[in-house]
TILO-387465 format. One line per 4 residues: their letters; for each residue x, y negated, z of N, C-alpha, C. Coordinates in nm, 2 decimals. Each point is the difference from the previous one (the first is absolute). Layout:
A = X:Y:Z:X:Y:Z:X:Y:Z; ...
END
This chain:
MFET = 1.76:-4.44:9.03:0.00:-0.09:0.12:0.06:-0.13:-0.04; -0.06:-0.11:0.05:0.04:-0.13:-0.03:0.11:-0.04:0.09; 0.09:-0.09:-0.04:0.10:-0.06:0.08:-0.02:-0.15:0.00; 0.04:-0.07:0.11:-0.01:-0.15:0.00:0.05:-0.06:-0.12
GDRI = -0.07:-0.09:-0.06:0.04:-0.08:-0.12:-0.04:0.07:-0.13; -0.05:0.12:0.00:-0.05:0.06:-0.12:-0.11:-0.08:-0.06; 0.00:-0.01:-0.13:-0.12:-0.06:-0.07:-0.10:0.10:-0.01; -0.13:-0.03:0.04:-0.11:0.09:-0.01:-0.12:-0.06:-0.05
RFPD = -0.10:0.08:-0.04:-0.13:-0.05:-0.03:-0.09:0.05:0.11; -0.09:-0.08:0.05:-0.08:0.04:0.12:-0.15:-0.05:-0.03; -0.10:0.06:0.06:-0.13:-0.04:-0.01:-0.02:-0.12:0.09; -0.01:-0.12:-0.06:-0.01:-0.13:0.07:-0.14:-0.03:0.04
PLRG = -0.03:0.00:0.13:-0.14:-0.03:0.04:-0.05:-0.14:-0.03; 0.10:-0.09:-0.03:-0.04:-0.14:-0.04:-0.04:-0.01:-0.15; 0.02:0.11:-0.07:-0.03:0.01:-0.14:-0.09:0.11:-0.03; -0.09:0.04:0.09:-0.09:0.10:-0.02:0.06:0.14:-0.01
DALT = 0.11:0.02:0.07:0.09:0.12:-0.01:0.06:0.03:-0.13; 0.01:-0.11:-0.09:0.07:0.02:-0.12:0.15:0.02:0.03; 0.07:0.09:-0.08:0.14:0.02:0.02:0.08:-0.13:-0.03; 0.08:-0.03:0.10:0.08:-0.13:-0.01:0.14:0.03:0.03
EGTF = 0.09:-0.07:-0.07:0.15:0.02:0.03:0.04:-0.08:0.12; 0.09:0.06:0.07:0.06:-0.06:0.12:0.12:0.07:0.04; 0.05:-0.02:0.12:0.11:0.06:0.06:-0.03:0.08:0.13; 0.04:0.12:0.01:-0.02:0.08:0.12:0.08:-0.05:0.11
VEIA = -0.07:-0.02:0.12:0.07:-0.05:0.12:0.03:0.11:0.09; -0.11:0.07:0.05:0.02:0.11:0.09:-0.13:0.07:0.02; 0.00:0.13:0.05:-0.12:0.07:0.04:-0.05:-0.07:0.13; -0.13:-0.02:0.01:-0.06:-0.06:0.12:-0.03:0.11:0.10
AGQP = 0.10:0.07:0.05:-0.02:0.12:0.08:-0.09:-0.04:0.12; -0.10:0.09:0.03:-0.08:-0.03:0.12:-0.11:-0.10:-0.03; -0.01:-0.05:-0.12:-0.10:-0.10:-0.03:-0.09:0.04:-0.11; -0.08:0.11:0.02:-0.09:0.04:-0.10:-0.11:-0.10:-0.03
IKIP = -0.05:0.01:-0.12:-0.11:-0.09:-0.04:-0.13:0.08:-0.01; -0.11:-0.05:0.06:-0.12:0.07:-0.01:-0.08:-0.05:-0.12; -0.04:0.08:-0.09:-0.07:-0.03:-0.12:-0.15:0.03:0.03; -0.09:-0.11:0.00:-0.14:0.03:0.03:-0.06:0.08:-0.11
PRVG = -0.12:0.06:0.03:-0.07:0.07:-0.10:-0.04:-0.09:-0.12; 0.00:0.06:-0.12:-0.04:-0.07:-0.12:-0.13:0.05:-0.04; -0.06:-0.07:-0.10:-0.12:0.04:-0.06:0.01:0.14:-0.05; -0.10:0.08:0.02:0.00:0.14:-0.04:0.02:0.10:0.11
GVST = 0.02:-0.05:0.12:0.01:0.09:0.11:0.14:0.06:0.03; 0.10:-0.06:-0.06:0.14:0.04:0.03:0.03:-0.03:0.15; 0.05:0.10:0.07:0.02:-0.03:0.15:0.12:-0.09:0.02; 0.00:-0.06:0.12:0.11:-0.08:0.05:0.13:0.08:-0.01
RIVD = 0.11:-0.07:-0.05:0.12:0.07:-0.01:0.11:-0.08:0.07; 0.10:0.07:0.05:0.12:-0.06:0.06:0.11:0.02:-0.10; 0.08:-0.11:-0.03:0.11:0.02:-0.09:0.13:-0.06:0.06; 0.11:0.05:-0.05:0.13:-0.04:0.05:0.02:-0.14:-0.07
AAWV = 0.08:-0.08:0.05:0.02:-0.13:-0.05:0.15:-0.04:-0.02; 0.03:-0.09:-0.09:0.13:-0.05:-0.03:0.00:-0.15:-0.01; 0.11:-0.06:0.02:0.01:-0.15:-0.02:0.06:-0.02:-0.13; -0.05:-0.10:-0.07:0.05:-0.04:-0.13:0.02:-0.15:-0.01
RRDD = 0.08:-0.04:-0.09:0.02:-0.15:-0.02:-0.04:-0.03:-0.14; -0.09:-0.09:-0.02:-0.05:-0.04:-0.13:0.11:-0.09:-0.06; -0.02:-0.02:-0.13:0.10:-0.09:-0.07:-0.01:-0.14:0.05; -0.11:-0.04:0.06:-0.01:-0.14:0.05:0.06:-0.01:0.14
GTTE = 0.06:0.11:0.06:0.07:0.00:0.13:-0.09:0.04:0.11; -0.13:0.01:-0.01:-0.09:0.04:0.11:0.02:0.15:0.02; -0.02:0.04:0.13:0.01:0.14:0.04:-0.13:0.05:0.04; -0.04:0.13:-0.03:-0.12:0.05:0.04:0.01:0.15:0.02
RVIH = -0.08:0.05:0.10:-0.01:0.14:0.02:-0.11:0.06:-0.09; 0.04:0.10:-0.07:-0.09:0.06:-0.10:0.00:0.16:0.01; -0.09:0.06:-0.06:-0.01:0.15:0.00:0.13:0.06:-0.06; 0.06:0.09:0.07:0.12:0.07:-0.05:-0.04:0.15:-0.04
AWIR = -0.08:0.06:0.08:-0.03:0.14:-0.03:-0.13:0.04:0.08; -0.09:0.08:-0.07:-0.11:0.05:0.07:0.03:0.10:0.11; -0.06:0.00:0.11:0.02:0.10:0.10:-0.12:0.10:-0.01; 0.03:0.12:-0.02:-0.11:0.10:-0.02:0.00:0.10:0.12
PA = -0.11:0.03:0.05:-0.01:0.10:0.11:0.05:0.14:-0.05; 0.06:0.08:0.09:0.05:0.13:-0.04:-0.11:0.09:-0.04
END
């Protein structure tokens, strides 16, 4: 589990989801991200989100964990 201020690597949507270093800010509770279907027929997915701060100081909500049905 991450804590505020932890240095993390996250899939940065601004860099084609390449892993990027930043700082963990908080879990974005109640703010899931809907990932649209991709080529190949993968169904739409809902994922949990977290807030991160990039080294340039900008903050963004990004994928934290996949939510899988039971």
